[in-house]
Jmol script that loads the backbone (N, CA, C; Angstrom):
load data "model"
ATOM      1  N   MET A   1      -9.337  24.590  99.809  1.00  0.00           N
ATOM      2  CA  MET A   1      -9.735  25.293  98.607  1.00  0.00           C
ATOM      3  C   MET A   1     -10.060  24.266  97.523  1.00  0.00           C
ATOM      4  N   THR A   2     -11.263  24.288  97.043  1.00  0.00           N
ATOM      5  CA  THR A   2     -11.668  23.427  95.940  1.00  0.00           C
ATOM      6  C   THR A   2     -12.613  24.215  95.046  1.00  0.00           C
ATOM      7  N   TYR A   3     -12.329  24.183  93.750  1.00  0.00           N
ATOM      8  CA  TYR A   3     -13.204  24.805  92.763  1.00  0.00           C
ATOM      9  C   TYR A   3     -13.515  23.779  91.699  1.00  0.00           C
ATOM     10  N   LEU A   4     -14.689  23.878  91.141  1.00  0.00           N
ATOM     11  CA  LEU A   4     -15.163  22.901  90.178  1.00  0.00           C
ATOM     12  C   LEU A   4     -15.779  23.619  88.990  1.00  0.00           C
ATOM     13  N   THR A   5     -15.474  23.127  87.796  1.00  0.00           N
ATOM     14  CA  THR A   5     -16.120  23.627  86.588  1.00  0.00           C
ATOM     15  C   THR A   5     -16.671  22.421  85.835  1.00  0.00           C
ATOM     16  N   ILE A   6     -17.966  22.443  85.575  1.00  0.00           N
ATOM     17  CA  ILE A   6     -18.619  21.395  84.803  1.00  0.00           C
ATOM     18  C   ILE A   6     -18.915  21.968  83.427  1.00  0.00           C
ATOM     19  N   LEU A   7     -18.523  21.228  82.403  1.00  0.00           N
ATOM     20  CA  LEU A   7     -18.715  21.665  81.024  1.00  0.00           C
ATOM     21  C   LEU A   7     -19.510  20.619  80.260  1.00  0.00           C
ATOM     22  N   THR A   8     -20.175  21.057  79.188  1.00  0.00           N
ATOM     23  CA  THR A   8     -20.938  20.138  78.345  1.00  0.00           C
ATOM     24  C   THR A   8     -20.727  20.474  76.876  1.00  0.00           C
ATOM     25  N   LYS A   9     -20.806  19.420  76.064  1.00  0.00           N
ATOM     26  CA  LYS A   9     -20.709  19.571  74.610  1.00  0.00           C
ATOM     27  C   LYS A   9     -21.306  18.308  73.983  1.00  0.00           C
ATOM     28  N   HIS A  10     -22.306  18.467  73.139  1.00  0.00           N
ATOM     29  CA  HIS A  10     -22.932  17.324  72.452  1.00  0.00           C
ATOM     30  C   HIS A  10     -23.330  16.216  73.425  1.00  0.00           C
ATOM     31  N   ASP A  11     -24.056  16.543  74.473  1.00  0.00           N
ATOM     32  CA  ASP A  11     -24.558  15.573  75.454  1.00  0.00           C
ATOM     33  C   ASP A  11     -23.467  14.867  76.256  1.00  0.00           C
ATOM     34  N   ILE A  12     -22.262  15.409  76.276  1.00  0.00           N
ATOM     35  CA  ILE A  12     -21.171  14.864  77.088  1.00  0.00           C
ATOM     36  C   ILE A  12     -20.851  15.875  78.177  1.00  0.00           C
ATOM     37  N   PHE A  13     -20.684  15.400  79.393  1.00  0.00           N
ATOM     38  CA  PHE A  13     -20.269  16.242  80.504  1.00  0.00           C
ATOM     39  C   PHE A  13     -18.835  15.911  80.875  1.00  0.00           C
ATOM     40  N   THR A  14     -18.090  16.915  81.251  1.00  0.00           N
ATOM     41  CA  THR A  14     -16.737  16.748  81.740  1.00  0.00           C
ATOM     42  C   THR A  14     -16.539  17.719  82.888  1.00  0.00           C
ATOM     43  N   PHE A  15     -15.505  17.510  83.690  1.00  0.00           N
ATOM     44  CA  PHE A  15     -15.255  18.490  84.736  1.00  0.00           C
ATOM     45  C   PHE A  15     -13.779  18.751  84.907  1.00  0.00           C
ATOM     46  N   LEU A  16     -13.512  19.957  85.373  1.00  0.00           N
ATOM     47  CA  LEU A  16     -12.174  20.383  85.775  1.00  0.00           C
ATOM     48  C   LEU A  16     -12.260  20.784  87.237  1.00  0.00           C
ATOM     49  N   GLY A  17     -11.294  20.380  88.006  1.00  0.00           N
ATOM     50  CA  GLY A  17     -11.266  20.738  89.415  1.00  0.00           C
ATOM     51  C   GLY A  17      -9.939  21.347  89.795  1.00  0.00           C
ATOM     52  N   LEU A  18      -9.978  22.301  90.683  1.00  0.00           N
ATOM     53  CA  LEU A  18      -8.781  22.909  91.260  1.00  0.00           C
ATOM     54  C   LEU A  18      -8.820  22.586  92.745  1.00  0.00           C
ATOM     55  N   VAL A  19      -7.808  21.862  93.208  1.00  0.00           N
ATOM     56  CA  VAL A  19      -7.821  21.349  94.572  1.00  0.00           C
ATOM     57  C   VAL A  19      -6.522  21.697  95.280  1.00  0.00           C
ATOM     58  N   ARG A  20      -6.665  22.144  96.515  1.00  0.00           N
ATOM     59  CA  ARG A  20      -5.503  22.333  97.391  1.00  0.00           C
ATOM     60  C   ARG A  20      -5.795  21.540  98.653  1.00  0.00           C
ATOM     61  N   ALA A  21      -4.918  20.588  98.950  1.00  0.00           N
ATOM     62  CA  ALA A  21      -5.178  19.692 100.066  1.00  0.00           C
ATOM     63  C   ALA A  21      -3.879  19.307 100.757  1.00  0.00           C
ATOM     64  N   GLU A  22      -4.020  18.805 101.957  1.00  0.00           N
ATOM     65  CA  GLU A  22      -2.889  18.281 102.707  1.00  0.00           C
ATOM     66  C   GLU A  22      -2.800  16.782 102.446  1.00  0.00           C
ATOM     67  N   MET A  23      -1.645  16.332 101.984  1.00  0.00           N
ATOM     68  CA  MET A  23      -1.419  14.914 101.729  1.00  0.00           C
ATOM     69  C   MET A  23      -0.458  14.382 102.787  1.00  0.00           C
ATOM     70  N   VAL A  24      -0.657  13.160 103.204  1.00  0.00           N
ATOM     71  CA  VAL A  24       0.232  12.512 104.165  1.00  0.00           C
ATOM     72  C   VAL A  24       0.928  11.373 103.446  1.00  0.00           C
ATOM     73  N   ASP A  25       2.280  11.405 103.442  1.00  0.00           N
ATOM     74  CA  ASP A  25       3.019  10.349 102.758  1.00  0.00           C
ATOM     75  C   ASP A  25       3.178   9.124 103.662  1.00  0.00           C
ATOM     76  N   ALA A  26       3.856   8.106 103.159  1.00  0.00           N
ATOM     77  CA  ALA A  26       4.014   6.844 103.888  1.00  0.00           C
ATOM     78  C   ALA A  26       4.764   7.017 105.203  1.00  0.00           C
ATOM     79  N   ASP A  27       5.598   8.068 105.305  1.00  0.00           N
ATOM     80  CA  ASP A  27       6.360   8.334 106.531  1.00  0.00           C
ATOM     81  C   ASP A  27       5.593   9.196 107.519  1.00  0.00           C
ATOM     82  N   GLY A  28       4.372   9.575 107.176  1.00  0.00           N
ATOM     83  CA  GLY A  28       3.558  10.394 108.062  1.00  0.00           C
ATOM     84  C   GLY A  28       3.822  11.882 107.929  1.00  0.00           C
ATOM     85  N   LYS A  29       4.613  12.275 106.943  1.00  0.00           N
ATOM     86  CA  LYS A  29       4.901  13.698 106.718  1.00  0.00           C
ATOM     87  C   LYS A  29       3.769  14.325 105.909  1.00  0.00           C
ATOM     88  N   THR A  30       3.387  15.538 106.309  1.00  0.00           N
ATOM     89  CA  THR A  30       2.312  16.260 105.639  1.00  0.00           C
ATOM     90  C   THR A  30       2.892  17.190 104.587  1.00  0.00           C
ATOM     91  N   LYS A  31       2.235  17.219 103.440  1.00  0.00           N
ATOM     92  CA  LYS A  31       2.672  18.060 102.332  1.00  0.00           C
ATOM     93  C   LYS A  31       1.441  18.701 101.705  1.00  0.00           C
ATOM     94  N   THR A  32       1.508  20.003 101.449  1.00  0.00           N
ATOM     95  CA  THR A  32       0.422  20.690 100.762  1.00  0.00           C
ATOM     96  C   THR A  32       0.555  20.439  99.264  1.00  0.00           C
ATOM     97  N   VAL A  33      -0.541  20.022  98.660  1.00  0.00           N
ATOM     98  CA  VAL A  33      -0.560  19.712  97.239  1.00  0.00           C
ATOM     99  C   VAL A  33      -1.606  20.587  96.567  1.00  0.00           C
ATOM    100  N   THR A  34      -1.230  21.226  95.468  1.00  0.00           N
ATOM    101  CA  THR A  34      -2.175  21.981  94.647  1.00  0.00           C
ATOM    102  C   THR A  34      -2.199  21.318  93.281  1.00  0.00           C
ATOM    103  N   ALA A  35      -3.390  20.955  92.830  1.00  0.00           N
ATOM    104  CA  ALA A  35      -3.497  20.189  91.592  1.00  0.00           C
ATOM    105  C   ALA A  35      -4.727  20.590  90.795  1.00  0.00           C
ATOM    106  N   VAL A  36      -4.649  20.303  89.502  1.00  0.00           N
ATOM    107  CA  VAL A  36      -5.787  20.441  88.601  1.00  0.00           C
ATOM    108  C   VAL A  36      -6.182  19.020  88.203  1.00  0.00           C
ATOM    109  N   ILE A  37      -7.468  18.738  88.323  1.00  0.00           N
ATOM    110  CA  ILE A  37      -7.991  17.418  87.990  1.00  0.00           C
ATOM    111  C   ILE A  37      -8.944  17.570  86.817  1.00  0.00           C
ATOM    112  N   LYS A  38      -8.772  16.706  85.839  1.00  0.00           N
ATOM    113  CA  LYS A  38      -9.656  16.726  84.669  1.00  0.00           C
ATOM    114  C   LYS A  38     -10.253  15.334  84.511  1.00  0.00           C
ATOM    115  N   HIS A  39     -11.564  15.288  84.322  1.00  0.00           N
ATOM    116  CA  HIS A  39     -12.194  14.012  84.018  1.00  0.00           C
ATOM    117  C   HIS A  39     -13.052  14.169  82.787  1.00  0.00           C
ATOM    118  N   ASP A  40     -12.632  13.506  81.734  1.00  0.00           N
ATOM    119  CA  ASP A  40     -13.382  13.460  80.481  1.00  0.00           C
ATOM    120  C   ASP A  40     -13.772  12.000  80.284  1.00  0.00           C
ATOM    121  N   PRO A  41     -15.059  11.684  80.264  1.00  0.00           N
ATOM    122  CA  PRO A  41     -15.475  10.285  80.177  1.00  0.00           C
ATOM    123  C   PRO A  41     -14.963   9.568  78.931  1.00  0.00           C
ATOM    124  N   ARG A  42     -14.601  10.299  77.903  1.00  0.00           N
ATOM    125  CA  ARG A  42     -14.059   9.673  76.691  1.00  0.00           C
ATOM    126  C   ARG A  42     -12.648   9.166  76.903  1.00  0.00           C
ATOM    127  N   GLU A  43     -11.968   9.700  77.941  1.00  0.00           N
ATOM    128  CA  GLU A  43     -10.576   9.326  78.201  1.00  0.00           C
ATOM    129  C   GLU A  43     -10.431   8.271  79.291  1.00  0.00           C
ATOM    130  N   GLY A  44     -11.523   7.915  79.953  1.00  0.00           N
ATOM    131  CA  GLY A  44     -11.448   6.892  80.995  1.00  0.00           C
ATOM    132  C   GLY A  44     -11.099   7.473  82.351  1.00  0.00           C
ATOM    133  N   GLU A  45      -9.900   7.241  82.821  1.00  0.00           N
ATOM    134  CA  GLU A  45      -9.456   7.660  84.147  1.00  0.00           C
ATOM    135  C   GLU A  45      -9.243   9.177  84.228  1.00  0.00           C
ATOM    136  N   PRO A  46      -9.504   9.767  85.399  1.00  0.00           N
ATOM    137  CA  PRO A  46      -9.206  11.195  85.591  1.00  0.00           C
ATOM    138  C   PRO A  46      -7.697  11.456  85.493  1.00  0.00           C
ATOM    139  N   VAL A  47      -7.361  12.658  85.092  1.00  0.00           N
ATOM    140  CA  VAL A  47      -5.963  13.081  85.003  1.00  0.00           C
ATOM    141  C   VAL A  47      -5.717  14.104  86.102  1.00  0.00           C
ATOM    142  N   ILE A  48      -4.672  13.886  86.897  1.00  0.00           N
ATOM    143  CA  ILE A  48      -4.320  14.803  87.976  1.00  0.00           C
ATOM    144  C   ILE A  48      -2.936  15.356  87.690  1.00  0.00           C
ATOM    145  N   ARG A  49      -2.832  16.680  87.702  1.00  0.00           N
ATOM    146  CA  ARG A  49      -1.539  17.336  87.477  1.00  0.00           C
ATOM    147  C   ARG A  49      -1.239  18.236  88.668  1.00  0.00           C
ATOM    148  N   GLN A  50      -0.145  17.944  89.365  1.00  0.00           N
ATOM    149  CA  GLN A  50       0.259  18.728  90.530  1.00  0.00           C
ATOM    150  C   GLN A  50       1.166  19.878  90.097  1.00  0.00           C
ATOM    151  N   PHE A  51       1.116  20.968  90.881  1.00  0.00           N
ATOM    152  CA  PHE A  51       1.913  22.152  90.595  1.00  0.00           C
ATOM    153  C   PHE A  51       2.703  22.558  91.823  1.00  0.00           C
ATOM    154  N   ASN A  52       3.815  23.232  91.591  1.00  0.00           N
ATOM    155  CA  ASN A  52       4.673  23.681  92.689  1.00  0.00           C
ATOM    156  C   ASN A  52       4.064  24.826  93.473  1.00  0.00           C
ATOM    157  N   THR A  53       3.278  25.660  92.800  1.00  0.00           N
ATOM    158  CA  THR A  53       2.670  26.803  93.476  1.00  0.00           C
ATOM    159  C   THR A  53       1.183  26.879  93.137  1.00  0.00           C
ATOM    160  N   SER A  54       0.444  27.517  94.021  1.00  0.00           N
ATOM    161  CA  SER A  54      -0.993  27.728  93.770  1.00  0.00           C
ATOM    162  C   SER A  54      -1.199  28.608  92.553  1.00  0.00           C
ATOM    163  N   ARG A  55      -0.322  29.573  92.375  1.00  0.00           N
ATOM    164  CA  ARG A  55      -0.440  30.485  91.233  1.00  0.00           C
ATOM    165  C   ARG A  55      -0.371  29.718  89.907  1.00  0.00           C
ATOM    166  N   GLU A  56       0.568  28.765  89.810  1.00  0.00           N
ATOM    167  CA  GLU A  56       0.684  27.954  88.601  1.00  0.00           C
ATOM    168  C   GLU A  56      -0.576  27.124  88.383  1.00  0.00           C
ATOM    169  N   ALA A  57      -1.095  26.556  89.448  1.00  0.00           N
ATOM    170  CA  ALA A  57      -2.282  25.720  89.349  1.00  0.00           C
ATOM    171  C   ALA A  57      -3.491  26.540  88.894  1.00  0.00           C
ATOM    172  N   VAL A  58      -3.682  27.700  89.488  1.00  0.00           N
ATOM    173  CA  VAL A  58      -4.806  28.560  89.113  1.00  0.00           C
ATOM    174  C   VAL A  58      -4.680  28.981  87.652  1.00  0.00           C
ATOM    175  N   ARG A  59      -3.489  29.359  87.232  1.00  0.00           N
ATOM    176  CA  ARG A  59      -3.283  29.772  85.841  1.00  0.00           C
ATOM    177  C   ARG A  59      -3.618  28.614  84.889  1.00  0.00           C
ATOM    178  N   ASN A  60      -3.161  27.406  85.208  1.00  0.00           N
ATOM    179  CA  ASN A  60      -3.438  26.248  84.376  1.00  0.00           C
ATOM    180  C   ASN A  60      -4.933  25.935  84.343  1.00  0.00           C
ATOM    181  N   TYR A  61      -5.591  26.027  85.485  1.00  0.00           N
ATOM    182  CA  TYR A  61      -7.028  25.779  85.596  1.00  0.00           C
ATOM    183  C   TYR A  61      -7.797  26.768  84.716  1.00  0.00           C
ATOM    184  N   GLU A  62      -7.472  28.044  84.817  1.00  0.00           N
ATOM    185  CA  GLU A  62      -8.145  29.074  84.021  1.00  0.00           C
ATOM    186  C   GLU A  62      -7.882  28.870  82.531  1.00  0.00           C
ATOM    187  N   GLU A  63      -6.647  28.524  82.168  1.00  0.00           N
ATOM    188  CA  GLU A  63      -6.314  28.281  80.763  1.00  0.00           C
ATOM    189  C   GLU A  63      -7.072  27.075  80.219  1.00  0.00           C
ATOM    190  N   ALA A  64      -7.217  26.035  81.033  1.00  0.00           N
ATOM    191  CA  ALA A  64      -7.954  24.843  80.601  1.00  0.00           C
ATOM    192  C   ALA A  64      -9.421  25.179  80.338  1.00  0.00           C
ATOM    193  N   ILE A  65     -10.003  26.006  81.183  1.00  0.00           N
ATOM    194  CA  ILE A  65     -11.397  26.428  80.975  1.00  0.00           C
ATOM    195  C   ILE A  65     -11.511  27.248  79.694  1.00  0.00           C
ATOM    196  N   ASP A  66     -10.613  28.218  79.525  1.00  0.00           N
ATOM    197  CA  ASP A  66     -10.641  29.057  78.319  1.00  0.00           C
ATOM    198  C   ASP A  66     -10.464  28.223  77.048  1.00  0.00           C
ATOM    199  N   THR A  67      -9.548  27.254  77.087  1.00  0.00           N
ATOM    200  CA  THR A  67      -9.313  26.385  75.934  1.00  0.00           C
ATOM    201  C   THR A  67     -10.554  25.557  75.625  1.00  0.00           C
ATOM    202  N   SER A  68     -11.186  25.021  76.668  1.00  0.00           N
ATOM    203  CA  SER A  68     -12.398  24.226  76.465  1.00  0.00           C
ATOM    204  C   SER A  68     -13.502  25.055  75.827  1.00  0.00           C
ATOM    205  N   ILE A  69     -13.694  26.273  76.304  1.00  0.00           N
ATOM    206  CA  ILE A  69     -14.717  27.163  75.747  1.00  0.00           C
ATOM    207  C   ILE A  69     -14.417  27.464  74.280  1.00  0.00           C
ATOM    208  N   SER A  70     -13.143  27.721  73.971  1.00  0.00           N
ATOM    209  CA  SER A  70     -12.781  28.018  72.582  1.00  0.00           C
ATOM    210  C   SER A  70     -12.966  26.804  71.675  1.00  0.00           C
ATOM    211  N   ARG A  71     -13.012  25.605  72.255  1.00  0.00           N
ATOM    212  CA  ARG A  71     -13.237  24.377  71.485  1.00  0.00           C
ATOM    213  C   ARG A  71     -14.706  23.966  71.449  1.00  0.00           C
ATOM    214  N   GLY A  72     -15.580  24.858  71.897  1.00  0.00           N
ATOM    215  CA  GLY A  72     -17.006  24.623  71.764  1.00  0.00           C
ATOM    216  C   GLY A  72     -17.720  24.081  72.989  1.00  0.00           C
ATOM    217  N   TRP A  73     -17.012  23.933  74.115  1.00  0.00           N
ATOM    218  CA  TRP A  73     -17.647  23.475  75.347  1.00  0.00           C
ATOM    219  C   TRP A  73     -18.390  24.643  75.991  1.00  0.00           C
ATOM    220  N   SER A  74     -19.471  24.331  76.693  1.00  0.00           N
ATOM    221  CA  SER A  74     -20.243  25.335  77.425  1.00  0.00           C
ATOM    222  C   SER A  74     -20.104  25.069  78.917  1.00  0.00           C
ATOM    223  N   VAL A  75     -19.954  26.136  79.697  1.00  0.00           N
ATOM    224  CA  VAL A  75     -19.847  26.010  81.144  1.00  0.00           C
ATOM    225  C   VAL A  75     -21.247  25.875  81.735  1.00  0.00           C
ATOM    226  N   VAL A  76     -21.469  24.795  82.483  1.00  0.00           N
ATOM    227  CA  VAL A  76     -22.742  24.549  83.147  1.00  0.00           C
ATOM    228  C   VAL A  76     -22.679  25.075  84.577  1.00  0.00           C
ATOM    229  N   TYR A  77     -21.540  24.871  85.223  1.00  0.00           N
ATOM    230  CA  TYR A  77     -21.356  25.325  86.610  1.00  0.00           C
ATOM    231  C   TYR A  77     -19.884  25.653  86.817  1.00  0.00           C
ATOM    232  N   ARG A  78     -19.657  26.731  87.569  1.00  0.00           N
ATOM    233  CA  ARG A  78     -18.293  27.124  87.911  1.00  0.00           C
ATOM    234  C   ARG A  78     -18.309  27.741  89.300  1.00  0.00           C
ATOM    235  N   GLY A  79     -17.626  27.105  90.227  1.00  0.00           N
ATOM    236  CA  GLY A  79     -17.582  27.625  91.598  1.00  0.00           C
ATOM    237  C   GLY A  79     -17.167  26.541  92.569  1.00  0.00           C
ATOM    238  N   GLN A  80     -17.472  26.773  93.828  1.00  0.00           N
ATOM    239  CA  GLN A  80     -17.164  25.779  94.843  1.00  0.00           C
ATOM    240  C   GLN A  80     -18.188  24.654  94.763  1.00  0.00           C
ATOM    241  N   PRO A  81     -17.750  23.435  95.052  1.00  0.00           N
ATOM    242  CA  PRO A  81     -18.706  22.317  95.003  1.00  0.00           C
ATOM    243  C   PRO A  81     -19.870  22.546  95.961  1.00  0.00           C
ATOM    244  N   LEU A  82     -21.041  22.170  95.522  1.00  0.00           N
ATOM    245  CA  LEU A  82     -22.231  22.287  96.338  1.00  0.00           C
ATOM    246  C   LEU A  82     -22.407  21.001  97.127  1.00  0.00           C
ATOM    247  N   ILE A  83     -22.839  21.110  98.352  1.00  0.00           N
ATOM    248  CA  ILE A  83     -23.041  19.942  99.195  1.00  0.00           C
ATOM    249  C   ILE A  83     -24.525  19.800  99.468  1.00  0.00           C
ATOM    250  N   GLY A  84     -25.030  18.609  99.230  1.00  0.00           N
ATOM    251  CA  GLY A  84     -26.439  18.355  99.548  1.00  0.00           C
ATOM    252  C   GLY A  84     -27.321  18.213  98.366  1.00  0.00           C
TER     253      GLY A  84
END
end "model"
wireframe off; spacefill off
backbone 0.3
color backbone group
């Protein structure tokens, strides 16, 4: 499961991602990780925040989009990443 939202404001693009993936630790154990990823070029490195449940991650992702819109950002794309 991966969802992507691309936003723009004053010629700046940023993105929010909602990702659920299987991670393998150093001991070879598999763990499901659900995270929200934010990349704002003004901040440098992307920020990744992991959540205990998918429900928490989805709620945070939706709130981040709503907050961005209320701060004047416009949604350019929202959905699953396109390939090709």
